[in-house]
C-alpha positions in Angstrom: -17.7 18.9 -16.7 -17.3 16.8 -13.5 -20.2 18.6 -11.9 -22.4 18.0 -14.9 -21.4 14.3 -14.9 -22.2 14.1 -11.2 -25.6 15.7 -11.8 -26.4 13.2 -14.6 -25.4 10.3 -12.3 -27.6 11.6 -9.5 -30.5 12.0 -12.0 -30.0 8.4 -13.3 -29.7 7.2 -9.7 -33.1 8.7 -8.9 -34.6 6.9 -11.9 -33.0 3.6 -11.0 -34.2 3.6 -7.4 -37.6 2.5 -8.5 -36.3 -0.3 -10.8 -35.0 -3.1 -8.7 -34.0 -6.5 -10.1 -33.0 -8.6 -7.1 -29.9 -9.7 -9.0 -28.6 -6.7 -11.0 -29.1 -3.2 -12.2 -29.5 -2.8 -16.0 -26.0 -2.0 -17.2 -27.3 0.5 -19.8 -28.6 2.7 -17.0 -25.2 3.0 -15.3 -22.7 5.7 -15.9 -19.5 4.1 -17.1 -16.1 5.5 -16.2 -13.8 6.4 -19.0 -11.1 3.7 -19.6 -7.6 5.1 -19.1 -5.4 2.2 -20.4 -5.2 -0.5 -23.0 -6.5 -4.0 -21.9 -4.1 -5.8 -19.6 -2.1 -8.8 -20.7 -2.9 -12.2 -19.2 0.1 -12.0 -16.9 -1.0 -8.6 -15.6 -4.5 -9.9 -15.1 -3.0 -12.8 -13.0 -1.3 -10.2 -10.8 -4.6 -8.3 -10.4 -6.4 -11.5 -9.6 -3.8 -12.3 -6.9 -4.4 -8.8 -5.4 -8.1 -9.4 -5.3 -7.6 -12.9 -3.8 -5.6 -11.3 -1.0 -8.4 -8.9 -0.3 -11.1 -11.7 -0.6 -10.9 -12.7 3.0 -13.0 -11.0 5.7 -10.2 -11.4 8.3 -7.8 -9.5 6.1 -10.3 -6.8 5.4 -10.8 -6.4 9.2 -7.1 -6.0 9.6 -7.0 -3.4 6.8 -9.8 -1.6 8.5 -7.8 -1.3 11.7 -4.6 -0.3 9.9 -6.5 2.5 8.1 -6.5 4.2 11.5 -2.7 4.1 11.6 0.3 1.8 12.1 -0.3 -1.1 14.6 1.8 -3.9 16.0 0.9 -7.5 15.6 0.0 -7.6 19.3 -2.3 -4.7 19.0 -4.1 -6.3 16.0 -4.4 -9.5 18.0 -6.2 -7.6 20.8 -8.4 -5.7 18.4 -9.5 -8.8 16.4 -9.4 -11.5 19.1 -7.4 -13.7 16.8 -4.2 -15.6 17.5 -0.8 -14.2 16.8 -0.1 -17.0 14.3 -3.3 -16.3 12.4 -2.8 -12.6 12.3 0.8 -12.9 11.2 -0.2 -15.2 8.4 -2.7 -12.7 7.0 -0.4 -9.7 7.5 2.4 -11.5 5.7 0.2 -12.3 2.7 -1.0 -8.6 2.5 2.6 -7.4 2.8 3.8 -9.9 0.1 1.2 -8.3 -2.2 2.6 -4.9 -1.5 -0.6 -3.8 0.3 1.1 -3.4 3.7 4.5 -2.3 4.9 6.2 -3.9 7.8 8.7 -2.3 10.2 10.6 -4.2 12.9 11.4 -2.4 16.2 13.2 -4.6 18.7 11.0 -7.6 19.3 7.9 -6.0 17.8 6.7 -5.9 14.2 4.5 -3.0 13.1 2.3 -2.9 10.0 0.9 0.0 8.0 -0.8 0.6 4.7 1.8 0.8 2.0 -0.5 1.0 -1.1 -2.6 4.1 -0.8 -4.9 3.0 -3.5 -6.5 0.6 -0.9 -8.3 3.6 0.6 -9.9 4.4 -2.7 -10.7 0.8 -3.5 -12.4 0.3 -0.1 -14.3 3.5 -0.3 -15.5 2.6 -3.8 -16.6 -0.9 -2.9 -18.2 0.1 0.4 -20.0 3.0 -1.2 -21.4 0.8 -3.9 -22.6 -1.7 -1.4 -24.1 1.0 0.8 -26.0 2.4 -2.2 -27.2 -1.1 -3.2 -28.3 -1.9 0.4 -30.2 1.4 0.6 -32.0 0.6 -2.7 -32.9 -2.9 -1.5 -34.0 -1.6 1.9 -36.2 1.1 0.3 -37.7 -1.5 -2.0 -38.6 -3.9 0.8 -39.6 -1.3 3.4 -42.8 -0.2 1.5 -45.9 -2.1 0.8 -46.3 -3.2 -2.9 -48.8 -0.4 -3.5 -46.3 2.3 -2.4 -43.5 1.1 -4.8 
């Protein structure tokens, strides 16, 4: 069943590549995932929104990208990003408070790692969707109007 669903999605993707609205893809042409749960309460939605706000800063996403390679100290992250220790520590603390990162102190050093493994899936999903969208846009604009 999963294979058939993947084939249907690939077939639909091929059809949609020639239809490009600069703002959106028609939602009826998209394959929708099956919902697994009941709708969330307002309180739960606030928690979800807080998680997305924590991820809504490019500097934090850069830190996550480095931490996806493995545990790193604050000093290592400062060197990798070129940012100040105060700035890096602020962002890391926010991500840790959201449960996204784990912190470990060893002597004078603090090390951070990914605590919430769902971050890998979320990043892959969002990045994959953007790569697909950019590929469609690039294809649309790389041909003359008569070739579209």
